[in-house]
N, C-alpha and C positions, 0 to 999 in steps of 0.2 A: 303225130303221136300225142296221145292225151297226157295231161299232167300226171295222172296216176302211173301211166306206163313209163314216163320219164323218171319219176321218183323210184320206181321199182328197179330201174337200171342203176340209178345213182346210189341207192341204198346198199347194193351188193358190195361186199368187201369194206364196209364201214362199221365203226363201233358206236359213233355218235354224230348226230347232226344238230348243230346249235344255231337256230332251231329248225325242225322240219316244217313247222307252220310258217316261219319266215321264208324258207326256201320256196314253199308252195306259192306264197304271195308274189315272190319275185318272178317265178315261172309264169304265173297267171298274167303278168303284164304283157307277155307275148313278144318281148324284145330280147335279143341276145344278151346274156349276162357276161360280165367280165369276171372270169374265173382265174384266180391267182394261185400259183404254186411257186414258193420261193425255195431255191436250192443253193446251198453253199458248196462250191467246188473244192472239197477238202481231200479228194482222192481222184485218181485217173480212170477208174472203172465204174460203170453203172451196173449195180447188182440187181438181182430180181427183187431184193428188199426195197431198193430205191425205186424200182420200176412200179411198185404197188401204187404210189401216189401219182407217178407219171401216167399210169394206166387209168387212174380215176380222172385225171385231167383230160385224157384222151376221150373218156366217156362223155364228158361235158362237150368236148369239141365235136364229137360225132353227132351230138344232139343239136348242133348249130350254134353253140355258145362260143364266145371268144376266149381262147386259151391265152393266158398271159404268164409267161415263164420269167420269173425274176431271178437272174443270176446274181448271187450274193458275192460279187467280187470285192465288195467293201466289208460286209459282215464276216466273210470267211477269214479275214485277217484278225477279227476280234476273237472268234471261237465261240460257238453256241454252247452254253453251259448245260443244256437240257440233258438230264440223266447222268450228269457227271458228279462224282464225289470229290473231284479235285479240279483245279483250274486247267482248262484245256490249252495245249500249246498253241501259240499264235503263228500263223503262216506268213511268209514274206510275200510281197507283191509278185515276185517271180514264180513262187510256188503256185500261187492262185492262178496266174495267167496260164501256166503249163497245164494245170488241171482243167481250166475252162476249155482250152484248145482240145484236150483229150475227150471231154465228155459230150461236147455238142454233137458230134457225129453219131455218138451212141444214142443220144436222146432222139435223134431222127429215126431210130429204129422203132420208136413207139409213137411219137407225135407226128402230125403232118406239119412240117416246118413252114410250108407256104401259108398255113392258116394259123400259125402261132406267132404271137407278138412276144419278142424276146427283148428284155430290157436289163440293164445292169445298175444295181443300186449305188454304185460309186458315183453315178451321174447326178444323184441328188444328195446322198449322205456325205459324199466327198466334198461337197461345196458348202456344207453348213459351217458357219462361224462358231466360235466358242459361245457367243451370245445366243445363237440359235439353239445350241445344245442345252444351255441353261434354261431357256424358255420351254424346250421340250420336256426337260426333267420336271418342270413345275406343273406339268399336266398329269403326273402320276405320283403316288405316294410311296415312301419307303416301306410302309407297312404292307401295302398290296404286293410290292415286288418280293418281299420276304415271305409271302404266302406260298411261293413255289416250293414244291416238295423237296427238290434237290438242295435248295438254299436252306430250308428248314432243317434238313438232316445234317448239313455241314455245320450249321450253327450249333446244333445239339452236340455234335462230335468235336466242336472247337476246331474245325478245319477252315482255312482261309477262304474268303470270297473276295475276289478282286473287283474294283470299281467298274472296270470295262465289262465284266460279266453282267453287272446290274443294268448296264446301258443296253445290252444286246436286245432284250425284248422290246425296248422302245424303238430301236433301229428297225426291227422287223415290223413293228406296228406302223412306222412311218412309210414303209414300202407300200402298205395297203392304202394309206392316205394318198400317197403320190399317184398311184395308178387308179384310184377310186374303185376298189374291188367290190364286187357284189358277193363273191364267194371266195373263201380261202380254203385250200386243201392242205392237210398236214398229217403227219403220223401222230399217234397217241401222245408221244413225248413232246409234241409241239402245242398241246392244248393251251398252256398258259400263254405262250407267245401269241398264238392266234387270238385269244381273248383280249390281250392287250391291244391288238389291232382294232377290235370292235370298239373298245373304249376310246381310243385316240380318234377314230373316224367320227364318232359322235361329238368329241371335243372340237373337232375341226368343222362341224356343221354338216357332216355327211351321214348318209344312211349306213348303219352298222352292217358289216359283212356277215354272211352266214359262214359258219365254220363246219367243215366236213372232215372228220377225223377217221383215219384208217389204222388198222392194227399193224404192228411191226412183225414182219415175216421172220419166223424162226429159222435159224441157220441149219446147215446140213447135220449138225450134231444133235438137233432136236431139243436143244436146251437154251443156248444163248441166241439173241437176235442176230440175224445175218449181218456180218461185218467183214470188211476187207482186213481189218487189223487182226481179227480172230482167225482168218483163213477158212471160215465155214460158209463160203458164198459161192453162188453161181453168177457169173458175169454175162451180160447180154451179148458180149462179143467172144465168149468162150466158143471153141470149135463145137460143131454139132456132136461129135463123139464124146467130148468132155462134158458137155451140157447133159447129154443123155445119161452117161455113166454116173455123174454126180447126183442127178435126180433119183436114180435107182438106189442110191445109197442112203436116202433119208429114212428115218424110222416110220413104220406103218401108221403110227398114231397122228402124224401130221400130213398125211396124204390129202385129206379133205381140205385142210387149211391151204395147201399149195394150189389145189384146183380152184378154190374160191378167189385167191389173191393173185395168182399168176397166169390164169387161163380164162377163157370165156365159156367153158363148158357149163351148161345149165346144171345147177346144183341137184335137181331131181335125178339127172343121169348119174351124178357122182354118188348120191345116196344108194342108187340101185347097184352101182359097181361095188360099193363097200357094204352091201347088205350081208347079214349073217349067212355063212355058208359059202360066200364068194371068196376067191383067192385074192388077197390084197396086192399080190405081185402083178396080177393082170391090170388092176387099176393103176399101179405105179408105171407100168409100161405105157399105158394110155396117157398118163400125165407127162411122162418124159417126152413122148412124141409131140404132144400139144405144145410143150415149152420150146422144143427145137423148132417146130413148125412156125411158131410166132416170130422167131428171129432169123430163121434160115430157109423156111419154105418147106413144101411137101416132100420134095425129092430128098432133101437133106434129112428129114425126119425118118423116112423109110430106110435110108442108107445107114443112119445112126442106129436104128433098131437092129438091122442085120449085122452090123459091126459088133454090137453088144452081144448078140446071140453067138456069133462066131468066136468072139474073144472070151466070153465069160461062161456061156453055157457049154461050148464045145472045148473050152480050155485051150484055145489056140493062142500063139504068141502074136500080138498085133503087129503086122508088118507096116501099117500106116499110122503108127503112133506119132502124135504131134512132136515136131522137132523143137528142141530147146537147147540153147547154148549153156554149157556149164558156167555158172555165174563167176566172173573173174574175182569177185570179192571172197569167194569160197576157196580159191586156189592159193596155196603158199608153198614155195619150193617144189612145185610140180605135183603136189598132193592136194586132194580135195577134202575139205572138212564137210563130211556128209550132212550133219545137222544144218549147217549154214546153207548148204546147197538146197536142201529140201524146203527151208523157209523162204529162200530167195525165189524158188520156182513156184511158190504158193501151194506146196504139197504137204506142208505142216505149218501149224500156227505159231510155233515157237521152237527155240532150240531144245528146250526140255521135252516138248511133245515129240520132236523129231528123234531124240535119243531113245525115248520110250518105244517108238515105232521100230527102231533098229533092234533094240533089245528083245522086242516081241517077235522078231523075225518077219515083220510086215513090209520090209524093204528088200527088193531083189533087183538084180541086173541080169538080163537075158535068162531069167528063170532061176538063177542061183541066189540064195539069200545073202544079203550084204550084212555082215556082222561086225565089221570094223567101222569106227567113226572117222578114220582117215584112210583114204585109198589113193593110189597113183592115178592122176587124171587120165593118162593114156590107157589105163586098164578098163575104164568105163566109157570112154569116148566112142561114139558110134553105136552104142548098145542101148537097149530099151530098159529104162528105169521104171520099176513098178512100186507103188506105195499103196498099201491096203489092197482092196479088191478092185478098185475102179479107176485108179490114177496111173496113167502111163505117160512117159516122155522119152523120146529118142534123143539121147545126149549128143551134142556136137561140140 
């Protein structure tokens, strides 16, 4: 494959490459590049939003380059301040390890594990002495750190910035130094941290890494970025039916964005599907099948489409709804707090949103609207819970 052909693949789904000229020079050397992606295991599910950068790492991997996945088991305990208007809660060692165990198998759904170098930044950051930390801090100025947009905003609003947050970009930069990265992939919100890595690499006598930035995937609501905390996400381990149904619920104006960031469908085909006069629903069905196919295979994609047609187009009650236990934390004295149940099952993003869904008549059990916020557990156990148009769970 020519350099131009490689670059065409690598440009897709990116907003900025710093710099493309440097990336071309590295590719022209004709040797496999060490391509870094750092991930902090702060949750137990890999979402399609997280998969955007994993898929970009996979693109490099398929072109014959060395994928290096840095698991931030040290930095996850600090908490990345990127995009935050307040200090992020710090995780315990136990929380981080549980998340690491959960996400590694999901990452295998995207990357070829046999060709992926997986390292843990605790192995070097956890061994640094306080003297080492002071020497690291001497390589970067406070003025440069405070150029971060989120820090600037917090200072203007007189919101606190903790010292450990200031150290976070330096820790991420040291990851690049440690593995001698040629390229680092990150979301747009990681630009500052990635550029710190370029600076530190030069300070340590290394060639600066190229930074490849990807956009943040918008969530199912079409407004906020995809996030587990907001409940507006599709997880790579969602069942095929859930994955298909959730995709069909996205607003029409982000269909193209999902095709570009979550599938390999050529964008020329996408533009044809979304041309004036075409029904965007047909494009959305194609999109939903492509997403299911990527994680569950061809047969599952076809079955999920048929399930969606039978359930939503023909208005049938789904007999094979995914089974879910009524969350014990939502039960008290034999009664279920409906908002707490919806949040725990990932069917609403907050108690307030869940209450609004109930009030709007968007929650039903076996086809009957659920209008009470507290119901007897045995009255709903074994029945199909429906939220909105596309979310179903059979309660157990």
